KOLFINU-232942 format. One record per residue (C-alpha): chain; residue in one letter; residue number from 1; x negated, y, z negated. Coordinates in steps of 0.02 Angstrom, whole numbers, plus 50000, padded with zeros to 5 digits. Layout:
BEGIN
{'A','A',NUM,{X,Y,Z}}
...
//
This chain:
BEGIN
{'A','I',1,{51321,49945,51284}}
{'A','P',2,{51366,50122,51331}}
{'A','R',3,{51430,50240,51199}}
{'A','G',4,{51592,50336,51203}}
{'A','S',5,{51615,50519,51167}}
{'A','S',6,{51586,50500,50980}}
{'A','G',7,{51435,50385,50996}}
{'A','N',8,{51511,50257,50876}}
{'A','D',9,{51504,50071,50909}}
{'A','S',10,{51695,50071,50904}}
{'A','D',11,{51692,50177,51062}}
{'A','A',12,{51581,50056,51157}}
{'A','F',13,{51658,49980,51313}}
{'A','A',14,{51576,49826,51387}}
{'A','S',15,{51601,49866,51571}}
{'A','P',16,{51636,50050,51590}}
{'A','G',17,{51683,50135,51750}}
{'A','G',18,{51617,50312,51749}}
{'A','E',19,{51706,50358,51908}}
{'A','K',20,{51847,50484,51902}}
{'A','S',21,{51971,50499,52043}}
{'A','K',22,{52066,50649,52108}}
{'A','G',23,{52253,50642,52120}}
{'A','C',24,{52380,50739,52220}}
{'A','A',25,{52445,50838,52071}}
{'A','P',26,{52400,51023,52070}}
{'A','S',27,{52277,51082,51940}}
{'A','H',28,{52207,51251,51892}}
{'A','Q',29,{52049,51205,51801}}
{'A','P',30,{51914,51329,51750}}
{'A','D',31,{51793,51243,51869}}
{'A','G',32,{51904,51288,52016}}
{'A','S',33,{51973,51113,52046}}
{'A','S',34,{52135,51118,52142}}
{'A','R',35,{52188,50938,52108}}
{'A','W',36,{52213,50840,51948}}
{'A','V',37,{52066,50728,51902}}
{'A','Y',38,{52111,50563,51819}}
{'A','P',39,{52007,50493,51676}}
{'A','S',40,{51870,50365,51699}}
{'A','E',41,{51888,50191,51625}}
{'A','Q',42,{51775,50244,51481}}
{'A','Q',43,{51879,50399,51445}}
{'A','L',44,{52041,50299,51447}}
{'A','Y',45,{51965,50167,51332}}
{'A','N',46,{51905,50300,51209}}
{'A','A',47,{52074,50388,51211}}
{'A','M',48,{52166,50225,51179}}
{'A','R',49,{52051,50185,51032}}
{'A','R',50,{52074,50360,50959}}
{'A','K',51,{52262,50337,50970}}
{'A','G',52,{52252,50175,50873}}
{'A','W',53,{52275,50047,51013}}
{'A','D',54,{52195,49879,50974}}
{'A','I',55,{52123,49827,51141}}
{'A','Q',56,{52108,49638,51135}}
{'A','D',57,{52038,49615,51309}}
{'A','E',58,{51931,49757,51379}}
{'A','S',59,{51942,49683,51553}}
{'A','T',60,{52121,49749,51562}}
{'A','V',61,{52067,49932,51551}}
{'A','P',62,{52035,49953,51739}}
{'A','H',63,{52207,49880,51777}}
{'A','V',64,{52292,49994,51650}}
{'A','L',65,{52202,50143,51726}}
{'A','R',66,{52258,50099,51903}}
{'A','I',67,{52438,50081,51842}}
{'A','H',68,{52425,50247,51746}}
{'A','N',69,{52361,50337,51901}}
{'A','A',70,{52489,50257,52018}}
{'A','V',71,{52634,50305,51905}}
{'A','N',72,{52572,50485,51897}}
{'A','E',73,{52547,50493,52085}}
{'A','R',74,{52721,50427,52117}}
{'A','G',75,{52795,50551,51994}}
{'A','W',76,{52707,50696,52081}}
{'A','A',77,{52765,50632,52251}}
{'A','E',78,{52943,50643,52185}}
{'A','V',79,{52914,50820,52121}}
{'A','R',80,{52846,50873,52291}}
{'A','R',81,{52993,50791,52380}}
{'A','W',82,{53118,50883,52270}}
{'A','E',83,{53027,51048,52289}}
{'A','K',84,{53027,51028,52478}}
{'A','E',85,{53213,50990,52480}}
{'A','L',86,{53260,51133,52363}}
{'A','H',87,{53150,51270,52437}}
//
């Protein structure tokens, strides 16, 4: 089982996805990235555990991540639409 950021068994995730995806949101990261990078399944799982979420079924993590990313993308699409209309 892979380990999370802390290396504890509590951070282990049975079927991690190490892939990150880029979004449409602007970002000004030190590495020069120009678009926001969403967390991987493992990073989301670890963050949820750190925040005290009791994840009963780890197979839901990929679905939660897709919803998280879709909501953010839709929000940024609205921001861009408003900026285009106002400027």
